[in-house]
ROSE-4610 file (N, C-alpha, C; in Angstrom, 1 decimal, always signed):
// ROSE-4610
residu = [M/M/M/L/L/L/R/R/R/F/F/F/A/A/A/L/L/L/L/L/L/L/L/L/I/I/I/L/L/L/F/F/F/I/I/I/P/P/P/T/T/T/V/V/V/A/A/A/I/I/I/S/S/S/E/E/E/P/P/P/L/L/L/D/D/D/R/R/R/F/F/F/A/A/A/G/G/G/R/R/R/Y/Y/Y/R/R/R/G/G/G/C/C/C/A/A/A/V/V/V/S/S/S/G/G/G/G/G/G/E/E/E/W/W/W/V/V/V/P/P/P/I/I/I/E/E/E/T/T/T/T/T/T/L/L/L/A/A/A/V/V/V/S/S/S/G/G/G/N/N/N/R/R/R/L/L/L/S/S/S/G/G/G/S/S/S/Y/Y/Y/I/I/I/F/F/F/I/I/I/E/E/E/S/S/S/S/S/S/G/G/G/R/R/R/N/N/N/V/V/V/N/N/N/G/G/G/T/T/T/I/I/I/I/I/I/F/F/F/E/E/E/S/S/S/H/H/H/D/D/D/G/G/G/G/G/G/D/D/D/S/S/S/V/V/V/T/T/T/L/L/L/Q/Q/Q/W/W/W/R/R/R/D/D/D/L/L/L/Y/Y/Y/G/G/G/E/E/E/G/G/G/S/S/S/A/A/A/A/A/A/F/F/F/D/D/D/F/F/F/T/T/T/A/A/A/D/D/D/G/G/G/S/S/S/R/R/R/F/F/F/D/D/D/G/G/G/Y/Y/Y/W/W/W/A/A/A/A/A/A/E/E/E/S/S/S/S/S/S/E/E/E/S/S/S/R/R/R/F/F/F/D/D/D/W/W/W/N/N/N/G/G/G/V/V/V/R/R/R/I/I/I/G/G/G/S/S/S/G/G/G/R/R/R/T/T/T/I/I/I/P/P/P/D/D/D/C/C/C/R/R/R/T/T/T/P/P/P/I/I/I/S/S/S]
num = [1/1/1/2/2/2/3/3/3/4/4/4/5/5/5/6/6/6/7/7/7/8/8/8/9/9/9/10/10/10/11/11/11/12/12/12/13/13/13/14/14/14/15/15/15/16/16/16/17/17/17/18/18/18/19/19/19/20/20/20/21/21/21/22/22/22/23/23/23/24/24/24/25/25/25/26/26/26/27/27/27/28/28/28/29/29/29/30/30/30/31/31/31/32/32/32/33/33/33/34/34/34/35/35/35/36/36/36/37/37/37/38/38/38/39/39/39/40/40/40/41/41/41/42/42/42/43/43/43/44/44/44/45/45/45/46/46/46/47/47/47/48/48/48/49/49/49/50/50/50/51/51/51/52/52/52/53/53/53/54/54/54/55/55/55/56/56/56/57/57/57/58/58/58/59/59/59/60/60/60/61/61/61/62/62/62/63/63/63/64/64/64/65/65/65/66/66/66/67/67/67/68/68/68/69/69/69/70/70/70/71/71/71/72/72/72/73/73/73/74/74/74/75/75/75/76/76/76/77/77/77/78/78/78/79/79/79/80/80/80/81/81/81/82/82/82/83/83/83/84/84/84/85/85/85/86/86/86/87/87/87/88/88/88/89/89/89/90/90/90/91/91/91/92/92/92/93/93/93/94/94/94/95/95/95/96/96/96/97/97/97/98/98/98/99/99/99/100/100/100/101/101/101/102/102/102/103/103/103/104/104/104/105/105/105/106/106/106/107/107/107/108/108/108/109/109/109/110/110/110/111/111/111/112/112/112/113/113/113/114/114/114/115/115/115/116/116/116/117/117/117/118/118/118/119/119/119/120/120/120/121/121/121/122/122/122/123/123/123/124/124/124/125/125/125/126/126/126/127/127/127/128/128/128/129/129/129/130/130/130/131/131/131/132/132/132/133/133/133/134/134/134/135/135/135/136/136/136/137/137/137/138/138/138/139/139/139]
x = [+0.9/+0.1/+0.9/+1.9/+2.8/+3.6/+3.9/+4.5/+3.5/+2.3/+1.1/+1.1/+0.9/+1.0/+2.0/+3.2/+4.4/+4.3/+4.0/+3.8/+2.6/+1.7/+0.7/+1.3/+2.1/+2.8/+3.6/+4.3/+5.3/+4.5/+3.3/+2.6/+1.7/+1.6/+0.6/+1.4/+0.4/+0.9/+1.4/+2.5/+2.9/+2.3/+1.9/+1.4/+2.7/+2.5/+3.7/+3.6/+4.7/+4.9/+5.6/+4.9/+5.6/+6.6/+7.4/+8.7/+8.2/+8.7/+8.0/+8.6/+7.7/+8.1/+9.1/+9.6/+10.7/+11.7/+12.1/+13.4/+13.4/+12.3/+12.1/+12.1/+12.0/+11.9/+13.3/+13.3/+14.5/+14.2/+15.3/+15.3/+16.3/+15.7/+16.5/+16.8/+17.9/+18.1/+18.4/+17.6/+17.6/+17.4/+16.6/+16.3/+14.9/+14.0/+12.8/+12.9/+11.9/+11.7/+10.4/+10.6/+9.5/+9.9/+8.5/+8.8/+9.8/+10.0/+10.8/+12.5/+12.8/+14.0/+14.2/+15.6/+15.8/+16.0/+15.2/+15.3/+15.8/+16.5/+16.9/+15.7/+15.4/+14.4/+14.7/+14.4/+14.4/+13.3/+13.3/+12.1/+12.2/+11.3/+11.3/+10.2/+10.4/+9.6/+9.5/+8.3/+8.2/+7.2/+7.2/+6.3/+5.5/+4.3/+3.5/+2.5/+2.8/+2.0/+2.4/+1.4/+1.7/+1.4/+1.7/+1.5/+2.7/+3.0/+4.3/+3.7/+4.3/+3.8/+4.9/+4.7/+6.0/+5.7/+6.9/+6.7/+8.2/+8.0/+9.1/+9.2/+10.4/+10.6/+11.6/+11.0/+12.1/+12.2/+13.5/+13.8/+13.9/+12.9/+12.9/+13.9/+14.3/+15.5/+15.3/+14.3/+14.2/+14.6/+14.7/+15.2/+14.1/+12.8/+11.5/+11.6/+11.4/+10.9/+9.6/+9.3/+7.9/+7.9/+7.0/+6.7/+5.5/+5.4/+4.4/+4.3/+3.2/+3.0/+2.8/+3.2/+3.1/+2.3/+1.3/+0.3/+0.4/+0.4/+0.8/-0.5/-0.4/-1.2/-1.3/-0.1/+0.0/+1.4/+1.6/+2.9/+2.8/+3.8/+3.7/+4.2/+4.5/+5.5/+6.6/+7.2/+8.6/+9.2/+9.8/+10.6/+10.0/+8.6/+8.0/+6.6/+6.5/+5.3/+4.9/+3.6/+2.6/+2.2/+2.3/+2.0/+1.2/+0.4/-0.3/+0.7/+0.9/+1.6/+0.5/+0.8/+0.1/+1.0/+1.1/+1.6/+0.9/+1.5/+0.6/+0.3/+1.1/+0.8/-0.4/-0.7/-1.6/-1.5/-1.9/-1.9/-2.0/-1.3/-1.4/-0.6/-0.4/+0.4/+1.9/+2.5/+3.9/+4.1/+5.1/+5.7/+7.1/+7.7/+9.0/+9.5/+10.5/+11.2/+12.4/+12.8/+13.9/+14.7/+15.9/+16.8/+16.5/+17.2/+16.7/+17.1/+18.2/+18.4/+17.6/+16.9/+16.2/+17.1/+18.1/+19.0/+18.9/+18.1/+18.0/+16.4/+15.8/+14.8/+14.7/+14.3/+14.1/+12.5/+11.8/+10.6/+9.9/+8.8/+8.0/+6.8/+6.6/+5.5/+4.5/+3.2/+2.2/+1.2/+0.7/-0.3/-1.5/-2.6/-3.8/-4.5/-4.4/-5.1/-4.4/-3.0/-2.0/-2.1/-1.3/-0.9/+0.5/+1.2/+2.7/+3.4/+4.5/+5.1/+6.4/+6.9/+8.1/+9.1/+10.4/+11.3/+11.5/+11.4/+11.9/+12.8/+13.9/+14.8/+15.3/+15.9/+16.6/+17.3/+18.5/+19.4/+19.5/+19.3/+19.1/+20.3/+20.3/+21.3/+21.9/+23.2/+24.1/+24.2/+23.7/+23.9/+25.2/+25.9/+27.2/+26.9/+26.0/+25.7/+25.8/+26.2/+26.5/+25.0/+24.9/+23.6/+23.6/+22.4/+22.5/+22.5/+23.1/+23.7/+22.2/+21.6/+20.5/+20.9/+22.2/+22.2/+22.5/+22.6/+22.7/+21.3/+21.5/+20.3/+19.4/+18.2/+17.2/+17.5/+17.5/+17.8/+16.6]
y = [-1.1/-0.1/+1.4/+1.2/+2.4/+2.7/+1.6/+1.7/+2.3/+1.8/+2.5/+4.0/+4.4/+5.8/+6.7/+6.1/+6.8/+7.1/+5.8/+6.2/+7.0/+7.2/+8.3/+9.7/+9.8/+11.1/+11.5/+10.5/+10.7/+11.1/+10.8/+11.1/+12.1/+12.6/+13.9/+15.0/+15.4/+16.7/+17.7/+18.3/+19.7/+20.6/+22.0/+23.2/+24.0/+24.3/+25.2/+26.7/+27.1/+28.4/+29.2/+30.4/+31.3/+32.2/+32.7/+33.6/+34.8/+35.2/+36.7/+37.8/+38.9/+39.9/+40.8/+40.7/+41.6/+41.7/+40.7/+40.6/+41.6/+42.0/+42.9/+44.3/+44.6/+46.1/+46.7/+47.9/+48.7/+49.7/+50.4/+51.3/+50.7/+50.9/+50.3/+51.3/+51.4/+52.2/+51.5/+51.9/+51.3/+52.0/+51.3/+51.7/+51.4/+52.2/+51.9/+52.5/+51.9/+52.5/+53.4/+54.5/+55.5/+56.6/+56.8/+57.4/+57.0/+55.5/+55.0/+55.2/+55.5/+55.8/+55.1/+54.6/+54.4/+55.5/+55.7/+56.6/+56.1/+56.8/+56.4/+56.3/+55.4/+55.3/+54.9/+55.5/+55.0/+54.4/+53.3/+52.4/+52.2/+52.5/+52.3/+51.4/+50.2/+49.3/+49.2/+49.1/+48.9/+47.7/+46.9/+46.2/+46.5/+46.3/+46.4/+45.4/+44.6/+43.1/+42.1/+41.8/+41.1/+41.7/+43.0/+43.6/+44.7/+44.7/+45.4/+46.6/+47.7/+49.0/+49.9/+51.1/+51.7/+53.0/+53.6/+54.8/+54.7/+55.4/+55.6/+57.1/+57.3/+58.8/+58.4/+58.7/+58.6/+60.2/+60.1/+61.5/+61.3/+62.2/+62.2/+62.7/+62.5/+63.3/+64.7/+65.4/+66.8/+67.2/+66.2/+66.5/+66.5/+66.6/+66.5/+65.3/+65.3/+64.4/+64.1/+62.7/+62.1/+61.1/+61.4/+60.7/+59.7/+58.5/+57.8/+56.7/+56.0/+55.1/+53.8/+52.8/+51.0/+50.5/+49.9/+49.4/+47.7/+46.8/+45.5/+44.7/+43.7/+43.0/+41.5/+40.8/+39.7/+39.3/+38.0/+37.6/+35.9/+35.4/+34.2/+33.1/+33.5/+32.8/+32.6/+33.0/+32.9/+34.2/+34.4/+35.7/+36.5/+36.5/+37.3/+38.1/+39.3/+40.1/+40.8/+41.0/+42.0/+43.0/+44.2/+45.3/+46.3/+47.4/+48.5/+49.6/+50.3/+51.8/+52.7/+53.9/+55.2/+56.4/+57.2/+58.5/+59.5/+60.6/+61.6/+61.3/+59.9/+59.5/+58.5/+58.1/+57.0/+56.1/+54.7/+53.7/+52.3/+51.2/+49.9/+49.0/+47.8/+46.7/+46.8/+46.2/+45.9/+44.5/+43.9/+42.8/+42.6/+42.3/+42.2/+40.9/+40.3/+39.0/+39.4/+39.3/+39.5/+38.3/+38.6/+37.6/+37.0/+35.8/+35.2/+36.1/+36.8/+37.6/+39.0/+39.1/+40.5/+41.7/+41.5/+42.6/+43.2/+42.5/+43.1/+42.5/+43.3/+42.9/+43.1/+42.2/+42.8/+42.5/+43.2/+43.2/+44.1/+44.6/+45.5/+46.1/+47.2/+47.8/+47.8/+48.0/+48.0/+49.1/+49.8/+50.9/+49.9/+50.6/+50.0/+49.7/+50.5/+50.5/+49.8/+49.1/+48.6/+47.0/+46.4/+45.2/+45.2/+46.3/+46.5/+46.4/+45.8/+45.8/+46.7/+47.2/+47.9/+47.7/+47.5/+47.0/+48.1/+47.4/+48.2/+47.2/+47.9/+47.0/+48.0/+47.2/+48.0/+47.0/+47.8/+47.1/+47.7/+47.0/+47.7/+48.3/+49.6/+50.5/+49.7/+49.9/+49.1/+47.7/+47.0/+45.7/+45.1/+46.0/+45.5/+45.6/+45.4/+45.1/+46.3/+46.2/+47.5/+48.0/+49.1/+49.9/+50.0/+49.6/+49.5/+51.1/+50.8/+52.2/+52.3/+53.5/+54.0/+54.6/+54.7/+55.6/+54.4/+53.0/+52.2/+52.2/+52.2/+52.6/+51.3/+51.5/+50.4/+49.5/+48.4/+47.6/+47.0]
z = [-0.1/+0.1/+0.1/+0.8/+0.9/-0.6/-1.4/-2.4/-3.5/-3.5/-4.3/-4.1/-2.9/-2.5/-3.1/-2.8/-3.4/-4.8/-5.5/-7.1/-7.4/-6.8/-7.1/-7.0/-5.8/-5.5/-6.6/-7.2/-8.2/-9.6/-9.6/-11.0/-10.9/-9.9/-9.8/-10.6/-11.5/-12.4/-11.5/-12.0/-11.3/-12.0/-11.3/-11.9/-12.2/-13.6/-13.8/-13.3/-12.8/-12.1/-13.1/-13.3/-14.4/-13.6/-14.3/-13.9/-13.5/-12.4/-11.9/-12.9/-13.0/-13.8/-13.4/-12.0/-11.4/-12.4/-13.0/-13.7/-14.8/-15.2/-16.3/-16.2/-14.6/-14.3/-14.6/-14.8/-15.0/-16.1/-16.4/-17.6/-18.6/-19.8/-20.9/-22.1/-22.5/-23.8/-25.0/-26.2/-27.2/-28.4/-29.5/-30.6/-30.9/-31.7/-32.2/-33.7/-34.5/-35.8/-35.9/-36.1/-36.2/-37.1/-37.9/-39.3/-40.2/-40.2/-41.3/-40.9/-39.7/-39.4/-37.8/-37.6/-36.3/-35.4/-34.3/-33.2/-31.9/-30.9/-29.6/-29.0/-28.2/-26.9/-25.7/-24.6/-23.5/-22.8/-22.5/-21.9/-20.6/-19.6/-18.1/-17.9/-17.3/-16.9/-15.4/-14.8/-13.3/-13.0/-12.0/-11.4/-10.4/-10.5/-9.1/-9.0/-8.2/-7.9/-9.0/-9.8/-11.1/-12.3/-12.3/-13.6/-13.8/-14.9/-15.7/-16.3/-16.1/-16.6/-16.7/-17.5/-17.8/-18.6/-18.9/-19.8/-20.9/-22.1/-22.8/-23.3/-23.9/-24.6/-25.5/-26.8/-28.0/-28.4/-29.2/-29.8/-31.3/-31.8/-33.4/-34.0/-35.2/-35.9/-35.7/-35.7/-35.6/-34.2/-33.4/-31.7/-30.9/-31.3/-30.4/-29.8/-28.6/-27.6/-27.6/-27.7/-27.5/-26.5/-25.6/-24.5/-24.6/-24.0/-24.1/-22.9/-22.8/-21.5/-22.2/-21.4/-21.5/-20.5/-20.9/-20.1/-20.2/-19.2/-19.4/-19.9/-20.9/-21.5/-20.9/-21.1/-20.8/-20.9/-19.9/-19.7/-20.1/-21.0/-21.4/-20.3/-19.2/-17.9/-18.3/-19.5/-19.8/-20.0/-21.1/-21.4/-22.3/-22.6/-23.4/-22.6/-23.0/-22.7/-23.7/-23.8/-24.5/-23.8/-24.5/-23.9/-24.9/-24.1/-25.1/-24.8/-25.9/-25.7/-26.2/-25.6/-26.2/-26.2/-27.2/-27.2/-28.0/-28.3/-29.1/-30.5/-31.0/-32.5/-32.6/-31.1/-31.1/-30.1/-30.4/-29.4/-30.2/-29.7/-30.4/-29.4/-30.0/-29.2/-29.3/-28.5/-28.5/-27.9/-28.3/-27.7/-27.6/-26.3/-26.1/-25.7/-26.2/-25.9/-25.2/-23.8/-23.2/-23.1/-22.8/-22.7/-21.0/-20.8/-19.5/-18.4/-18.3/-17.2/-17.3/-18.3/-18.4/-18.7/-19.3/-19.5/-20.9/-21.8/-23.0/-23.3/-24.3/-25.0/-26.5/-27.4/-28.8/-29.0/-29.8/-30.0/-31.2/-31.0/-32.0/-31.4/-32.1/-32.0/-33.1/-32.9/-34.3/-33.9/-34.6/-34.7/-34.5/-33.9/-33.6/-35.0/-35.7/-37.0/-38.2/-37.9/-38.9/-38.5/-39.6/-39.5/-39.5/-40.1/-39.9/-38.6/-38.3/-37.3/-37.3/-36.4/-36.4/-35.2/-35.4/-34.3/-33.2/-32.0/-30.6/-29.8/-29.5/-28.5/-27.5/-26.5/-25.4/-24.6/-24.0/-23.2/-21.7/-20.7/-19.2/-18.8/-18.8/-18.3/-17.0/-17.0/-16.0/-16.2/-17.2/-17.2/-18.0/-18.4/-19.0/-20.4/-21.0/-22.3/-23.2/-24.5/-25.2/-25.8/-25.5/-26.0/-27.6/-28.2/-29.5/-30.1/-31.4/-32.4/-33.1/-32.6/-33.6/-34.7/-35.2/-36.4/-37.5/-37.1/-38.3/-39.3/-40.5/-41.2/-41.1/-41.7/-41.4/-42.7/-42.7/-43.8/-44.3]
């Protein structure tokens, strides 16, 4: 009987525990496509409870700073999150895929009324990783 009980315990399915969002919190410097060109962008992410939110500021080629907000949509339990962005140009979705340690993300943004996706990346400030060069032409 004891052997049967041990076998049952061994085969009880375990519930998958998702990774906490805390590893994504921080300030990231990177690049995003805006107006058909790479622009520098600083993305700040913070965690409150089980939600990730934040803000960003990018600099247009004219020198104008554009501020925006980020609202959490979902987390896949691993290294990817989906978000909603909003700024003076509109709003839409974004998705970021982070490195395992959360020190870098590569992703995209899309306008609400469009199927086109545009690159958005960032490297956590102070991580020791090289900040992307936004002067590289878009290929």
